[in-house]
C-alpha positions as CSV (number, residue, x, y, z in Angstrom):
1,M,-25.4,-31.5,-25.6
2,W,-27.2,-28.2,-25.4
3,K,-30.7,-28.3,-26.7
4,G,-31.1,-24.5,-27.2
5,V,-31.8,-21.4,-25.2
6,L,-35.2,-22.7,-23.9
7,A,-33.6,-25.9,-22.5
8,G,-32.8,-23.9,-19.4
9,H,-29.9,-22.8,-17.1
10,R,-28.6,-26.2,-16.3
11,S,-28.2,-27.2,-19.9
12,Y,-26.6,-23.9,-20.7
13,A,-24.1,-24.2,-17.8
14,D,-23.2,-27.7,-18.7
15,T,-22.6,-26.9,-22.3
16,M,-20.6,-23.8,-21.7
17,S,-18.5,-25.6,-19.1
18,D,-17.8,-28.4,-21.6
19,L,-17.0,-26.1,-24.4
20,L,-14.7,-23.9,-22.3
21,R,-12.8,-26.8,-20.8
22,K,-12.5,-28.4,-24.2
23,E,-11.1,-25.2,-25.7
24,H,-9.0,-24.0,-22.8
25,G,-8.6,-26.8,-20.3
26,D,-9.3,-26.4,-16.6
27,S,-5.8,-25.3,-15.3
28,H,-5.1,-22.0,-13.6
29,R,-3.6,-20.8,-16.8
30,A,-7.0,-21.4,-18.5
31,V,-8.7,-19.4,-15.8
32,K,-6.4,-16.5,-16.3
33,Q,-6.8,-16.7,-20.1
34,L,-10.6,-16.7,-19.9
35,M,-10.4,-13.8,-17.4
36,R,-8.4,-11.8,-19.9
37,L,-10.7,-12.8,-22.9
38,T,-13.9,-12.0,-21.1
39,G,-13.1,-9.4,-18.5
40,A,-14.8,-11.7,-15.9
41,S,-13.5,-12.3,-12.4
42,E,-11.5,-15.4,-11.4
43,R,-14.5,-16.6,-9.3
44,T,-16.9,-16.2,-12.2
45,V,-14.6,-18.1,-14.6
46,K,-14.1,-20.9,-12.1
47,H,-17.9,-21.2,-11.8
48,W,-18.2,-21.3,-15.6
49,L,-15.6,-24.1,-15.8
50,A,-17.3,-26.0,-13.0
51,G,-20.8,-25.6,-14.6
52,H,-22.3,-23.9,-11.6
53,V,-25.9,-22.7,-11.8
54,S,-27.0,-19.7,-9.8
55,K,-30.4,-18.1,-9.1
56,N,-28.9,-15.0,-10.8
57,D,-28.2,-16.8,-14.0
58,P,-29.5,-15.1,-17.2
59,D,-32.8,-15.7,-19.0
60,G,-33.1,-17.2,-22.5
61,E,-32.5,-13.9,-24.4
62,E,-29.4,-13.2,-22.4
63,L,-28.1,-16.8,-22.8
64,N,-28.5,-16.4,-26.6
65,R,-26.6,-13.1,-26.5
66,R,-23.8,-14.6,-24.4
67,Q,-23.5,-17.7,-26.7
68,R,-23.0,-15.5,-29.7
69,W,-20.4,-13.4,-27.8
70,F,-18.5,-16.5,-26.6
71,I,-18.4,-17.9,-30.1
72,Q,-17.2,-14.6,-31.6
73,R,-14.5,-14.4,-29.0
74,L,-13.3,-18.0,-29.4
75,E,-13.2,-17.6,-33.2
76,G,-11.2,-14.4,-32.8
77,E,-8.7,-16.2,-30.7
78,G,-8.2,-18.9,-33.3
79,G,-10.5,-21.3,-31.4
80,A,-12.0,-24.4,-32.9
81,V,-15.6,-23.4,-32.2
82,K,-17.3,-22.3,-35.5
83,Q,-21.0,-21.6,-36.2
């Protein structure tokens, strides 16, 4: 489980991948749904679901902002993720 923003990119990627797969699955339909929800490309969404980490991954502040954004979007879609 994610230990917070300062835990690093690997922990963030693993946690987001787990949450997204739990909420949406890992089918092609899930990829398309996440693309629509986030405006991200197919390749980006597939990387999220796979838990890939990149040298271009965001820093702690950006991770925190994205976490809040994801939670707000999932709640808005009737998702199970609540703060």
